[in-house]
Structure formats: structure tokens, C-alpha cells
N, C-alpha and C positions, 0 to 999 in steps of 0.2 A: 503493499499498500504505500503511496505516495501521499508526504504530508508537508505542510510548509515549516512546522516545528520552529514557530516564532522568529523566522529568518528575517530580519529589517529590510531586506532589500525584497521580499516578498517570492524571493526565489524558492523552489521547491528541493528538496532532495528525498533521496529513498530511505525509507524508515528501515533499519536492519532487520532481519528476520528473528521473530521472538523463537527460541527454543522450546519445545513442546514439553520438555522435562526439565528444565532449570529457569525458564522464562527470564534468561539474562540475555538475549539477543544473538543466539547463534550456535551456542556450543550443545551438539546433539549428545543424547544421552549415551551413546555409543561410543564418544568421544573420550580419551584418558584426560584431555583437559578441561572436561565439564566442571562446572561451578557448582558447588552444594551449598543450598539455603535451607533454611528452616521454615517450620511451619508451612509446609506442603501438604494438599490434600492429595492422599493416594486413595484410589477406590480399587478395591480386589473382587474379583469374581469369586465364587466361593468353591464349585465343583470342579475340579481341574486345576486350581490355582491354591487354594488354602488345603484341600484334601485332594487326594488323588482318587476321587470315585470314578472319574471316565475310565480310566484303564479297568479298575476293578468291575465295573459293569459290562465290559465288554469280555473280561474273562468268564464271568458268571454265565452271562449267553453262551460262550463258547462250549463250556462244561455243560450245561444243560440241553443244548442241541445234540449234543454228543450221547450224552446219557439216553436220549429219547430218539436215537436212531436218525436224527433229521440232518446230520452233518450234509448230505448230499444236497439240501437248500443252498449251501454255499458260506453258512455263518453269518453272524450277526452284520449289520449293515453298519460300516463304519465311514465316514466323511474323510475328505483327504486330510483335515485338522485333525485326525485322530480320535474324535468325537464319535459316539454312538449316535447312529440316525434311528431314533425310536420311532417316528412315524413310518419311515419307509421299511423297517423290521416288521413294525404292526401290520403293514399293508401285504406285505410279501409271505406273511404268516398266514394271514387270514385266505388269502389266495390258496396257498398251498393245503393247509390241514383244516380251514373252517375257523368260523368265528368261535365256535364251543371249545375248541382246544386250544385256540389260540388266547382265549381269556384265562385258561386253566395253566398254561404256559407262562403269561404274564404274572399271574398271581404267584406262581412258586419263584419267579424272577426276583420279584419285589421281596418276596421274604428272604430269600438268599443273599440278595444284593445289600439289603438294611443290615444283616447279620454280619456280613462280611464288612460293610464300611465301619461297624461299630468297633472292628478290631484297628482300623487305621490310624496311624499318627499323622501328624502333618504333613503336608508334601515337602519335598526337598529344599530346603534352604528357608522355609517359612519360619520357624524359630529365631535363627540370627537375623532375617529380616525385620521381623516384629520388633525385636530387641533394639536393632540400629533406628528404626523410625521412633521408638521411644525416646532413645538418647539423642536424637536430632531434632523432637519436637514437632513431628510431622503427625497430622492428624489421618487417622484411618477409618476408611468405611467399607461396608460389603454391599455390593450389588449385585444380587442371585436372582435368576430365573426359576429357583425352587421355592419349595415352600418354608413358612418362617420356622415352624417346629423343626423341620430338618435341620434348618442352618444354626438356629439357636441350639440346639439340642446338642449338635456336634461341637458347636464353640464351647459351650459349658463343659462338655465330657473333656475336651483337649486342654480345659484351662487356660483359655486363649480371649475368652467373650471379654474382659477388660481391655484389651489392645484395641476394639474398636469403638468409636464414640457413637457410631450408626449402624444399624443393619437394614437393607432393604431389599424386600423380596418381592415376587409377584405374586398376586392373589386378587381378591375382588377390587375392580378398579385399576389395578397395574397391570399392565400386559407384560408377556415375559418377552426375552430378546427376540428378535432384533429391535423390538420397540425398546427406544430410549427411557422408559418408565422408572425402572429403578436408578439408572445414573443420575435423572433429574431430580429424582428423590433425595439423593447423596447430596448434590449441588445444593437443593434449597437447604437442607438440615446445616450447609455451610455459609450459607447466604451471609451472615452477618461479617463473617471475613471475607480475605479475598479469595478468589477463584484463579488468579494468575498462576500458573506452574503446577495446577492441578493435573493429575495423571491417572489413566485408568491401567489396570494389568488383566489380560483375559487370555483364554486358552482356545477358544473356539470363534468361527467366522462369524455365527451370530452375535457372540458377544463384541468383537470387533466392530461390528457394523453400527451397535447399539452406543458403544462410547463414542463412535465417531458422528450418530445421529445428535448424540447429546453435545457435540461440540469440544470433545474430549480427546487429547491425543493418548494412544494406547501401546504398551507395551504387548507384544505375542508372547506367551508363555507356552513354549511347545516341544515334543520331542519329534515332531514329523520330520521327515529329510528335508535337508536345505533345497531339495528339487521343488517341495511343495510351496505354491505360490502363496502368499497374504492376500486377501480379499480387497485389499487397499493399501495406503501407506501407514507405516507402524512406525513407532519412535524407536523400536528396538526388538529383537528377537532374542529370547534367553530360553534356556533349560532349566532354570532354576532360579527361584525368586532371589536368593541371595547375591545373583550375578549384578543386581542392580545397586547393591551396596555402597560401591564405590563413586555412584553418580548421584546420590540423593542424599 
């Protein structure tokens, strides 16, 4: 954007680009020279970022289909971002085995998936990242497309609920991602403070689109191969949350 910036001669000069991760005018989060600031709002997705339930759900489906001799169906439907495509899987199962058996399979999946998730610790690098943000004075929030009971229950179980100033989940009147509703809720909760330098961390294409729709730059946390394209511009691509410590 071009602004006059108070030049007495009325001349215009280009405003330097604002970094999505530092807000300091051009130090990308991926550069070693990025400037670290305090009191930034960092909004984390929950499933796949704080807790690695995405990988778990895929594993549970693989086991269930194998036990039920349904491997010829081709396994669970997984998106290029390594997240489970539940709607595509449900459609595929319904076409292959009918609605009644699909409902039974889905019920068993949910039971096993919850039991397996209850055994998980936080994702890679999460606890060091939370400690760093606390020490730096950053404000943390959750923006999740899952139910509040699921998210709050796991945060409490893991002993990290107090790390987050607010938790925003899909539900009545709050659309799931890629709609930006949960991110907008987190931004509204932060409204009394500045939003410059706010950042989202997501693992899914839908989540990255939601952050972008809310006007937030986003880090893509993924173990997808480098050949997997991002759905749009991302501030940085990382495999573990603590990779961001040096830049925040």
C-alpha cells in the first residue's frame, strides 16, 4: 500500500510490508533475523496442533476396516494435508456397505477414537512452546471446529487449560472451518488489545482457509511431504510447534 506518511512535499513512498509474524515491517517468521516481540495473540487449532488426534483417527479407521475385512475398500479417505476426510469416508462406506452398517462402524470408530485420544499427551513441541509463550507474555487462544466438551476436557486432562486465555469452538451459531467464526471469536475476545502481529497455527487446509478468511496469517504445522502444496500463502511451514520458539 502507498501512503504519504506525512511527507511535507506531498510525495508518496511505499510503506514497507508488515511481517505476519513479527509485525515489524518485513522479518518473516522463517528468517533467522526475525524480531521477537511480546504480547502477541497466537491462536492454535486444537486437533492436529495441540493434540495429535488426526493421526490417531486415521490409525483407528485402518484397524477397524482391517478387522471387519473391509480393506478392499481402500482404507480411510485422507486429504493431501494428512487429515481424515470424514464426509468422503462416510459417503464411501454408505455406498459400499449401506447406511445401517456404516452407522455401526461409525459408532465403533467414535468409541475407539475417544478411548485412544484419552491416552495421548500433547503434540510434538507443545509444552515447550506454551512455556515460551508464557515467559514472553504472549496471549494464547484455541480456535477449534470440534465440540467444546471435547476440547475443554482434553485441555483439563493435560493440565494446560490455564495456558489459554480463551477457547472458541464450533457449535450453535458458530460454523465449522473453513468458515472463520472461531477465529473471529478469538479476535473479538482480544479486541481491547492490539491485534497487530496476531498469528494462527493450523494443520488442515480448511483451518488455513478459516484463518485467512479472518484476516490472520497462519503457520502450517504438518508432516505432509514437501511436495504437498499449501492451499494459499502461509507464514511458515513447520513439523513441530516448538520450531516457532526462536521467532516469537
